[in-house]
N, C-alpha and C positions, 0 to 999 in steps of 0.2 A: 812149495805148496800152491802157489798161484797157478802153476801149470796143471796140477791135479784138479783144482777147482774148475779151470777152463775146460778140461776134458770132460769132467762130470757135467758141467753146464751144457756142453755140446750134446752129450748123450741125452740129457733131459730135454733139450730142444727137439731132438729127433723123435724121442718118445712122445713129447707133447704134440708134435705135428700130426701124429697118427691117432692120438687119443680121442675117444668119443666122449662128448659131454654127457654127464649123468643128469637126466631130467628131474629126478627126485631131489638131488642136491641143489639144482638150480631153482627149484620151487621155493626152497626155504632160505636160500642166501639173501634174497631181497628184504627179508625181515630185518637184516642188519642194515640200517638206513641212517642217512645224515640227520633226519628229523629226530629219530629215537636217540641218537648219540647226543644231539644238542639238549634234549630233555634231561638225560642223566647228568651230563657234564655240567650243565648250568646250575645243578644243585650241589654236586659234590665238590666242585671247584669254586663255589661262591664264597664271598667274604664270611658268611655265617659259619663256614667250616674251618676258618682261621688257619688255613694251610695244612690241616690234617697231620700235625706233628705227633709222632708216636708218644703215647702217654698223656696227651692233651685232650680236652673235650671234643675238639674238631675231629680227631681220628676216631674217637668213640662214636660220634655221629655218623661218620662215613661207614664204619663197620656195621652199624645197625641199618643204614640205608641199603647196603649190599645184601645183608641177611634178609631184610624185608623183601627185596627184589627176588632173591633166590626162593623164598617161601612162596611168593605169589606165582612163580613159575612152576612150582611143584617139585623143585629139587629137594632131595632128602637131607635132613640134618643128621650127619653120621658121627658126630662127636658126643656120644652118650645122649642123643636126642637133641643136640644143640648144633647151631651153625658156627659156634665160636670155639676155637681151639686156643686155649690159653698158652701164651708164650712167656716164660719166666724171665723177663727183662728187668735189669736193675740199673739204676743210676749210681755211678761210683763217685762219691764225694771224697776225692783223694786229697790228702794234705801232707805236705812236707813240713814236719815240725821243726827240724834243725838240719842244716847242711853246712859242714865246715870243711875247709881245705887247708892243711898244714896249720890247724888251730884257728884259722880266721873264718868267721861266719860269712856265708854267701847270702846274697839278697835275692829273693824271688822277684822275677820281672826285670832284673838287671843282670845278675850273674847266672841265672838258670830259670827255667820254667818247666813246670810239670803239668801238662794238660790232662793226663789221665794216668791211672795206675790201679792196682788192686793189691790187697793184703796189708798187713801191719808188720813192720820189720825194722830192726836196727842193724846197720851194716858198718863195720869198721874195717878198713883195709889200709895196707901199707904201700900198695902200688896200684897202678892202672895199666891195662894192656891196650896199647894203641894198635888198631887193626885196619888202618887205612880207610878204604871205602867200604869195607865189610862185604866184599864181593867174592863169590865162589864160583866163577865161571871155569870152563874147561881149560882155557889157556891163561888164566890169571886167578889166583886164589890167595886172598889176604890171610886166611886162617889155616893154610896148609901147614901141618906139623905143629900147630899151636894148640895147647890145652887151655881153654878159658873157663872150664867148669868152676863155678863158685867164685869167679874173678869179676872185678869191675872192668868193664870194657868201654873204650871210647872209639868212635868211628865217625868219619865224614858222612853226613846224612844225605848228600845229593851228589849227582854227577858220577863220573867213572874216569879211569885213566885215559887222558887225551894228550897226544903229542902232535903238534902242527895240524890240528884239526882232525886227526885220525884216532878213532877209538881203539884201544888195545883189545877190547872184547870183540868188536865186530870186524875190525880191520878196514873199516870205511869211515866216512864222515857221519854215518848214522849212529845214533846212540842205541844201546841195547835196552832190553826190557828191564834191566837192573836199575835204570835211572829214568824210566818213563813216568808220566803223570800217575799218581796214586800207587806207584810201585812199592810194594812192601817186601820185596824179595830179600833185600839185604838184611832187614830187621828179622825176617823169618829165619834166614840162614844163621844169623848170630844167635838167635833164640834157641835154635836146634842144638847149639853147643853148651847150653845150660849155664850162662853167666849169672852172677848174682845181681848185677846192676848194669844198665846200658846208658851210656852218655852219648847222645847224638849231637855232633858238632854242626851248627849251621854256618855256612860260609857266605851267606848272602848279605851280610851287613855287620857292623861293629857290635851290635847288641840288640836288645829288645826295645829299648827306649821307653818313653813315658807311657806308651799304650800297652805295655806288657800286662799279662794277666797276673793277678795277685795270687799269693800262695793259698792253698786250700781249695777244695771243691773244684779243682781244675779250671778256675776262673769263674767270674760271676755270670758270664753270658749263657753258658749251657753246660750242664753236667754230662759227661760222656756216658753212653749206655753200652752194656754188654749183656750177654746171656749169663744167667746164674748157673755156674757149673761147680760140681764137687771136685775136690782135689787141690793140690798146691797152686798158689797164685803164680802167674807168669812173672818173670823179672820185669821190674819197672824200667821204663825209658824216660830219661830226663834230657831235655834239650838245653844245650849250652852254647853261648857265643864263642867266637874265636879267642876273645880275651881270657875267658875262664879256661878254655882248653890250653892256652899257652901257659897259664899258671900251673896246670897239671903236668905239663911237659917240661917245666923249668929245669929240673935236675938233669934232663937229657941234653940241654943246651940247644935244643931245636924248638921251632914253632910249628904250628899246624901248616902254615904257608910253606915252610921249608920242606916238610915231609911230603906235602901234596905235590910240590914241584919236583921232588926227587922221584916220586912214584910216576908222575906224568912223563917225565923225560926219559926215565930208564925202562918204564913198562914193567917194573918188578915191585913187589910189595916191600914196604918199609915197616912192617909190623915189629913191635918191640915192647918190652915191659919197662915201665918208668916208675921210679920211686916217688910216691906222693902219699901223704897222710890224709885219708878220706874218712869222714864220719857222716852218716845220714840216718835220720830217723823219720819214718813216715807211717801214716795210718790211713785206713779207708773205711768210710761208712757206706754201706750198701742200702739204697733206698728202692723198694719195690716199685715197679711201673706197671700200670694196667695196660695190657697189650694183648690183642687177639688176632690170629689169622681167621679168615672167614671161609668156610668150606661148604660148598653145595654139590651134592652128588646125584648124578643121573645114572641109574643102573642100566646096564646093557640088556639086550633082549635075547642074545644067543646063549643058550645054556652052556655051550662049550667055551665061550669067549668072555662071558660077562664078568669073570673074576679078574680079567686083565683091565687095566685102567689107563686112560690118557689124561694127563694133567694139563689144563690150560690156565696159566697163571699171569698175574699182574700185581704190582704192589699199590696199595691204596694210600699209603702214608706219603707225606711230603715234609718240608722243612719248617713249617709253621710260620710264626710271625717274625718280622724284622726287628732285631734288637738294638738297632742304631737309633739313638735319640734324635728327634727332629725329622724322622722319615715321614714323607707325605703319605705314601702307600705302605702300610705296615703288614699287609697280607701277601705271603708267597703262595698264590693260589694253586700252583701246580696243575694247571689245566692240561698241559701236555705231559708233564712228569709227575705222577703217572696217572692223572685223571683220564687221559685218553685210553690207556691200556685197561684201566678198571672199567671204563665204559665199554670197551671192546669185549671183555669177557662176559659182561652182563648181556650184551646184544647177542653174542654167540650162544650163550646159554638159552636165550629166548628162541633162537632158531632151532636148536637141537631139541628143546623140550616140546616145541610145537610139532616137530617131525615125529617124536615118540608118541604124542597124543594121537597123531594120525596113523599110528601103526607102522612107521617107517624107521624103526631102529632107535638108536644105534646098536650094533651088535656087541661092541665092547662098552664098558662103563666109562664115564667121564667125570673127573673131579675138577670143578671150577674153584680155583684157589686164589683168594685175595690175601696177599701177604702184608704184614705189618713190619716196621723196622728196617725196611730196605735201605733207607737213607741213613740209618745208624750202623750199617755194616752188614746188610743182608741177613739180619737177625731172625726175622720170621721164617724165611725159607730154610735157614740153617737149622732152626729148631725142628721144623716139620720134617726135613729129610733125615735128621738124626733120630726123630721119634715119629715115624710115619704112621698115620691112621690106616693107610693101606700099604702093605709091605712093598718096598721099592723093587723087589724082584718081580712083582706083578705090575709095575708101572712101566709102560712101553715107551713113553716119550713125554717130555715136558715142552709145550709150546708156550714160550714166555713173551709177553707184550709189554714193552717199556718205552713209551713215547712214540706214538704213531699219528699225532694230530697236527704236526707242523711240517714246514719245509726247512730242512737243516741248512746251515750256513753255506755248505759247499754246493747246494743246488739252487740257491737263490739267483734268479736272473736267467736260469737255463730254460730252454724251450720245453724240456721234459721234466721240469721241476715238480709237476703235480702228478707224476706217474712213476714213483720209485719207492723202494723201501730197502734199508740195509738189512741184510740177512747174515747172521753170525752163528757159527757152530753147527750148521746142519750136517756137515760131513765129518766132523771131528771124531764122532763115535760111531756113526753109521752112514756108509755110502748110500745104502738103500733109502734112508730117511731123506737125504739130500735129493735123491731122484724123485721121491714122492712130492717134496715141496716144489721142485721145478715143474713137475708134471701138472700139479694143481694150478700153478700160475700160468703155464703155457696154455692150459685148457680153458681157463675161466677168466682170471683177472688181468693177465698180461701186463703186470707191473714190470718195471726195470728192477730186477733183483741185483742190488749192488753188494758185492762181496769184498769191498775195500778193507773192511775191518775184520774180516773173517780169518784171523790169525792170532793165536795165543801170544805171539811175539810182537804184535802191533803195539807201538809205544803208548797208545791210548788205553790199552788193556780193557777194552769194552767187554771182551769175552768173560772177564772176571768180575764185572761191575754190576750185574743184575742177578735176579733170583735164580735164573736158569743154572748158574754155575754150581749152586749147591746140589742140584740133581746130577749135573755132569760129573762132579767129583766122585759121586757114588756109582758112576757107570751107566746112568740113565741117559739115552740120547736126547738131545735138545735142539730146538731152533729158537733163536732170539730175534725178534722183529723190532726195528729201531729206526727213527727218522733222522738221527744225528742231532748234535747240539746246535743251539742257536743263541742269539744275543740275550734272550730272556731265560736261559738255563739257570735255574736256582735263583731267580730274581722275581720281584713282584710283578714284572711285566708278563709273566707266563699266565696270561688271562684267557678266559673263554672266548673273548672277542677276536683273538688271533688264531683260533683253531680253524683249520680247513676240514669241515665236517664231511664233505664228499670224499676227501682223501682218507680220512680216518675210517669211514665205512668201507671203502674199497680195500684198505689194508686188512681190516678185520675180516672181510669176506675171504681174503686169501688164507687167513688162519683157519676160518671155518671150512673151506674146501679141503685144505690140507688135513685138518682134523677128521673130516668126513671120510677121506680115503683111509686114514689110519685106523679109525674105529670099525670100519666095515670090511677091511681086508681080511683075507683068510689067515695070514700070518703077520706077526709083529715084525718091526724092522730088525734086521740082524745087526748086532753090535760087532763091528769089525775094526774099530779104531781104538785109540788109547785114551785114557782119562787125561 
């Protein structure tokens, strides 16, 4: 893939070297400025907005601020005359009422923990199916030939088969995306086989200790959020320490450590059914959460193209207040994540609306989309793409901005640290879109476009971790703009005072120029890649 990107980049460079600058686009790009960025961000990332957590007053304030800005710019409210698109998010107050093993009661916070779940159910089982790492790769499959439908399943929740430092999956010392940060592949793979209950074994310590969360409500700190959906609830996943797992495996004469060692050394699964008397009873209370996406619409001027739409998106929510007692700074301001992207789309909207007022297009329509619930699992964008206000077949591209106001860890101290942006996903669905992005940069902004994370198999899984992914999974081409993580990521230190506003504006201008070419081109980008 790296070779492909390199060739595409070289092609873009050759194209860009010959490209002529568009004086009309250049007239409106400077509207996107450091001063305007500072004005917006100093408000939405202030302590008054309390970290903009979904369902909290601060997020509601941010939504109204964005809507007021869209209204002042003249963007159309296309959700039945409103800028607000209601997203049916719920908090799941999940409670394990009883959990026994071979007749002995288990204690939440010591023998197990249940952070989240849905549904109300009683499960009684006489055995558990141990499925190793729960991995289903081409050369290694813990579930091959095993029927786990309706069964209680236990799996090791992290890592992958390794022998002498070499992964069975990759054949190298590099881990696969089955065990990368935030990877949910193993859980999704097991879920696809329809078990009744999933027991995830943590091998990082002997137990949960005194700081474990209490039963019920997923712990006192924060109730997990999901979209409210019809249909049967997904199987619950409960995390257990090795000691509990070994109790479940007792009749086999093996421990988790024994089986893990056997898998690692042989490179073959050790999946097996073990006799164990399991009984669990759990309930879920669904609490509605007030949550809205904010939509501002700019109608295109070309009668033949105005029904096609470009989406420019960013999430305005963040993670809210610090819940640790005694914290000096209690506000996770989220200036970079993603106040910077939200500021970016408001500035880009101002540039395009001014161009339209002056009779300069755009030919296609643009939807400026402020997403809620990104930090809760991309919930706002998931709901929008599942229930689009404008049909996705008419959506030509999503340009998503998530963190463009800082210098990431890998660039600190480098001479070019103030002239880069990570670009992710531009060629995954459309080679043409990649070339358009390259051309815009080579013609105007001349940033260093870093494609380091532009790979679905990258262990960080950034391609899957922001709102663009919900468009991509429906086949809509995307570009994700990102400055990389830093020491203040998801911490109170992500403050306005640390934002590089000149850099923020320049990155937003790149999005503007790319958008300008997309909405004014004769044809939409051709989709020639895979989801």
